[in-house]
C-alpha positions, 0 to 999 in steps of 0.5 A, a space after each residue: 187570674 190564670 193558674 198553671 199546673 205543673 210538676 215539681 220538676 218545673 220549679 226554677 233551680 236555686 242559683 248560688 250567691 255570686 261573689 262581689 259587693 253586697 247587694 244594695 238595699 231594696 227600696 219599696 217599688 211604691 216609694 215616692 221620691 221626696 226631698 227633705 227641707 233644710 228648715 220647717 218652712 216648706 217641709 214636704 208633706 208625708 201621708 200616713 200609708 205611704 213610703 218615701 225615698 229620700 236622702 240624708 246629708 252628713 250634717 244638718 237636719 232635714 225636715 218633713 211634715 204631717 197633717 194629722 187628726 186628733 185621734 190616730 197614733 201616727 208613726 214614721 220609721 226612717 231607714 238609713 242606708 250607709 254607702 256599702 264599703 264606707 267608713 263608719 264607726 260604732 257612733 254613727 247613726 240617725 236621730 228622728 224627732 216629731 214635734 208639734 208645729 203649733 207650739 214646738 213641743 216634742 212628741 218623741 225623739 229616738 236615736 239609733 247607732 250602728 253600735 258594736 257591729 260598726 259595719 255599714 248596714 241599714 238601720 232604722 229609727 222611728 218617731 211617733 205622735 201618740 194621743 194619750 189621755 194623761 198627756 196634754 201635748 201632741 194630742 191636737 189636730 194640725 201640722 207636725 214636723 218630722 226631723 231627721 239628723 245624721 249622728 256622725 263622729 268626726 272620723 266617719 265618712 262625710 257622705 250622703 245616706 239614702 233614706 226610706 221613710 214609712 208613715 203609718 197610722 193606728 186608729 183609736 180604740 172602740 173602748 178604752 183599755 188598761 193604761 199600764 203594761 202587763 207585769 207578768 209574762 213567760 220570760 223563760 227561753 225555750 229549748 232551741 229548735 232542732 228541726 231540719 232546716 229549710 232553705 230560705 234566702 232573705 230579702 234586701 229590704 223591708 218591702 222584699 222581706 222573705 216570709 217565714 214562720 216557726 222553723 229552722 231556716 238556712 241561707 248563705 250570707 256574704 260579709 257586708 250583706 243584710 237579710 230581711 225576713 218577716 214573721 206574722 205575730 198575732 195578739 198574744 204570741 211571742 217570738 224567739 229568734 237566734 241567728 247562727 253563723 258557720 265556722 271557718 276552715 281556720 281561725 284567723 283573727 277576731 271580729 267584734 259584733 260580726 253577726 247582728 240580729 235585729 227585730 223590728 215591729 210592723 211599723 218598722 220600729 226597732 224592738 231589740 238587737 244583739 250581736 255576736 263576735 266571730 273568731 272562726 268558730 261557729 257563733 250565734 246571736 240570740 234575742 233575749 225573751 220578749 213579752 207577748 204581743 199586747 196593745 198595753 205593752 206601749 205603756 212599758 218603760 223599756 223600749 224593747 217591751 213597748 215595741 211589742 205593741 202591735 199584731 202584724 208582720 215583725 221583721 228579723 234583720 240579719 247582718 254579717 259585718 264586712 270586716 269578716 272578709 278581712 280574716 276569713 275571705 268573701 264567703 259565703 258563710 252558712 247562716 241558720 235562723 231558728 225561729 220559735 213562736 210561742 204564747 197563746 193567741 188572744 183577742 185584739 184591742 178592738 180598733 174603731 177604724 182601719 190603719 193606713 196602709 190597711 192591714 199593718 196591725 193585724 195578721 192577714 191570711 196572706 201573711 199566714 199563707 206566705 209563711 206556710 208556703 215557705 215552710 212547705 216549698 223550701 224555695 230560695 226565697 229572698 226578694 224574688 222569693 216572695 215576689 214570685 211565691 210558689 204555693 204548694 197545693 195538696 189536692 185529692 185528685 185521683 189517688 192522692 195526686 200532688 200538684 203544684 199550683 204556680 201563680 202565673 203573673 209574677 209581677 202582679 203577685 209582687 205588687 199585691 204582696 207589697 200592698 199587704 206588707 
């Protein structure tokens, strides 16, 4: 690939966020269109390693299918995207189930609702077929059903939601490991980071999430907007995150659950989320301490602990409720994201094969490089920020000359970045 050498003055200027409706969810450019079936008959097949775009009616179930082997754990994450500006309630959400087609037995069921932050925003729930020695169900090769259903109170808008489905497989281990979750880990909250902030706008979807690492990251966010970031976490590492929203010039009302911060794992399973209210003063939403990444976390009773079962890219998703605009205007508001990565890097569990898609359950060199480049460059990030990633290369040319190496073919970089997300 050709490389272009230029000075920092040639970097494109960061443009301000334009006022108007929130940006729509950015689907993966590799998402395949698929229509769910009203019954298990002729349910379209999902392939682990692929991403799909579909839709969910306001009532009734839709069905997909999986043809699985007898050794891999398989996960299907379903991201539901309510129509921006639509009327939703705290009880609105989605339910995702996986069943064994041979005997109709349930493998997993998860329901996720908008909750206290009842603003129209992307939410994801996941289903799983896990092969475990101590359970007799769902451990055979064959057809499995994926069932998705809207959870909708009577007073919410009866509209159709878009869906993004991400199917991934986790290979078996080379050797058996402990089948109980770690009992002792550092659950103390560290002191908040006070580093200088680096400008980094979030992406508009999982596939376009902006890469970050430990640090203080700032952006501007408008009511109704959702930002996606991704943080590489290796085995043994912990993540701590706080999202802060700036104060307004005057206090005018109260918005419950105004600022929402959620953490998703590499399979896009929700680990934890939290919300902060807003009354015009600076506010913060902080995730409670989570255990270090460990394969054995999957045996924990708590969902927020069991979700920390993979190494790879974890997603921080920040949403500012649309209702904030009613009392404080369209903004934008200053957003500060403080991320600390702790713990000691540990050896992985030893997989007997590759995940599909490849590299999901590991921290790749590309993940590390992207996070480090974001901190070094402090560019605008977000959607085009990773797709058009600039990489700072400090070279000992002459008397310590610093040159900027800019990847020349932006579209190719975007496709490669998506391929390793």
